[in-house]
N, C-alpha and C positions, 0 to 999 in steps of 0.2 A: 504494500500500500504506500509506503513512504516514497519509493522511487517514482511511482506514478503521480503521487501528490506533487512532488518536486518538478518532474519534467513535463507531464501532461497538464498539470494544474497550475501551480504557482509560476513556473518559468514561462510556459506558453502564454498564459493570460496577461502577464505583466511585462513581457519583453518589449512591446511597442512603447510602453510608458518609460521603461528604462532607456530605450534608444532616444526617446524624446528628451529626457532629462540630460542626456550626454551630448546630443548632437544639435538639437534645434533643427537647423537646416544645413545641408552640406552643399557647398558651392564647388562644382566641378567646372572645368573649362566650358563656359557657355551654357551651363545647366545647373539649376537649383533643385536639389532633391530634399523633400520633406522627410520628417521622421517616419511617417507611416509608409512612405514609398521605400525608404531604406530598410525598414523592418521586413517589408515584403520581399525585397531583394535578398536579404540575409536568409529568410525562410526558404526562398526559391533555391538558393545555393545549397542549403541542407537537403532539400527534397531532390535536387538533381544529383547530388553525390551519393545519396542513400542506396540507389539500386546497384551501384558499383562498390561502395565502401562496405555496406553491410555483408554481402556475400564474402568479401575478402576477409573481414573480421571473423566471420563464421568459419571459413576455411582455416584461418590462423588458429582459432581456438580448437578446431577439430584435430590439429596436429599435436596438440599439447596433451600430456598425461591427464591433466585436469583443466577445466575452464576457469576454475576459481582464481588463480593468480591474475589472469587477464581481467576478469570481472572486478576483482578487488582493486587492481590498478586503475581501471576505468572509473570506478567510484571515487577513488582518491584524487585522480586527475580532475574529475568533475567538481569535487569539493573545493579543490584549490582554485580552479577557474572561477567558480561562483564567488569565492571569497574576494577575488580581485575585481570582479565586474563593477562593484559600486565605486571603485577608486576613480579619482579624477586624473585621467591619463591623456596624453596627446591623442587626438581623434584617430589617427591611423593605428596607434598601438591599442587603443580601446576596441576598435573594430576587429583587430586581430584576436583579442581576448574573447570578443563575442563570437567570432567564428570558431575559436577553440571550444567555447561552451557548446556550440552546435555539434562539433566533432565529438565531444564527450557525450552529448545526448545520443548520437547515433551509436557510439560504442556501447554505452551502458544498456540501452534498450535492446540492441542486437544480442548482446551476451546474456541479458536477463531472459530473453525468449529462448535462447539455446539452453541455458541452465534449466529453465522450466520444462523444456522438451525432454531433456535427459531425465529429469525427475519423474515426469509423466511416464516415461518408458519403463520405469521400475515400480510404478504404482498403478492404480486404476486410472488409465489414460483419460477417459471421459470425465470422471469425477475430478481429477486433478486439474485438467485444462479448463473445466467449467469454473472451478473455484479460482483459478489463476485469472481468467478473463473477468470474472465478477469483481475480484479485488482490484485489478488494474482499472476497470471502468469506475469503480467506487472512488479510487484515488483521483482519477481524471475529473470526476464530477465535483468532488469536494475541494480539490486543490485551488481552483480560481476563487471560490468563496473565502477559503482560509487566507489566500494571498492578498486579496483586496481588503479583507477585514483587518488583517495585521498591518498592511501597508498604511491604512488610514490612521492606525494607532502608533506604529513604530517608525514609519517611513520605508520607502522602497529599498534603500540600501540594506536596512536591517532584514528585510525579507530574503535578500540574496545571501546574507551572512547566515541566516537560519537554514536556507537550502544547503549552503556549504557545510554547516554543522551536521545536518541530517545525512548528507551523502558520506561525510567522513565517518560518522557514527555507524552507518550501515556497513561501510567498508571495513571498519575496525571489528564490527560484530562478525562479519564473514571471515575475516582473518583469524579471529579468536576461535571460531567454530572449525576452521580448517586445521588449525594447530591441534585442537582437541580431538578432531576426528581422524587425523593422521593422513594427510595428503590426498593421493588420487582415489582412495576409496571413499572419499567424502562426496557429498552431493555436488554435482557439477562435473564429474568425470565423464568424458564422452564415452559412449559405448562403442566398442570396436566389433 
């Protein structure tokens, strides 16, 4: 639920507001781009690379003894990037961080689906995938509400720091569970 609240809910629903706070309007040679258009361009970039990047990430994780290290690494990467997003950086550097957040989004969600698929293969597939889909949809549904409710109280930057803390906490929990369970026999090991 936490990952879908962060990525599908809080991040997706507040990204245009974050872009607006950081950019206002971007002046390119002979062209003024507003924050909404820039957000659309950033989203379009993510959706255009996903059909290529997601399968590559999946194949990369298939070659590993366990998907967990890549999944944990992508969570930690996402957490670090979210922590940097509220910073006042030069525009070009801030846009690079925003693209890194989109890259983290692609990696985390691809690996989460792969781990869920591995787990479903060892359990009741229909029951597990139904529960997984329901939990993901629940997070996506309540995430925007949580994001905007907290943003009005704490400010938008605090929401991104909260997202960073949540991703880092989930990454730490998966890392601790991996250590406790003993490597490749843990959940997330690809089936050969």
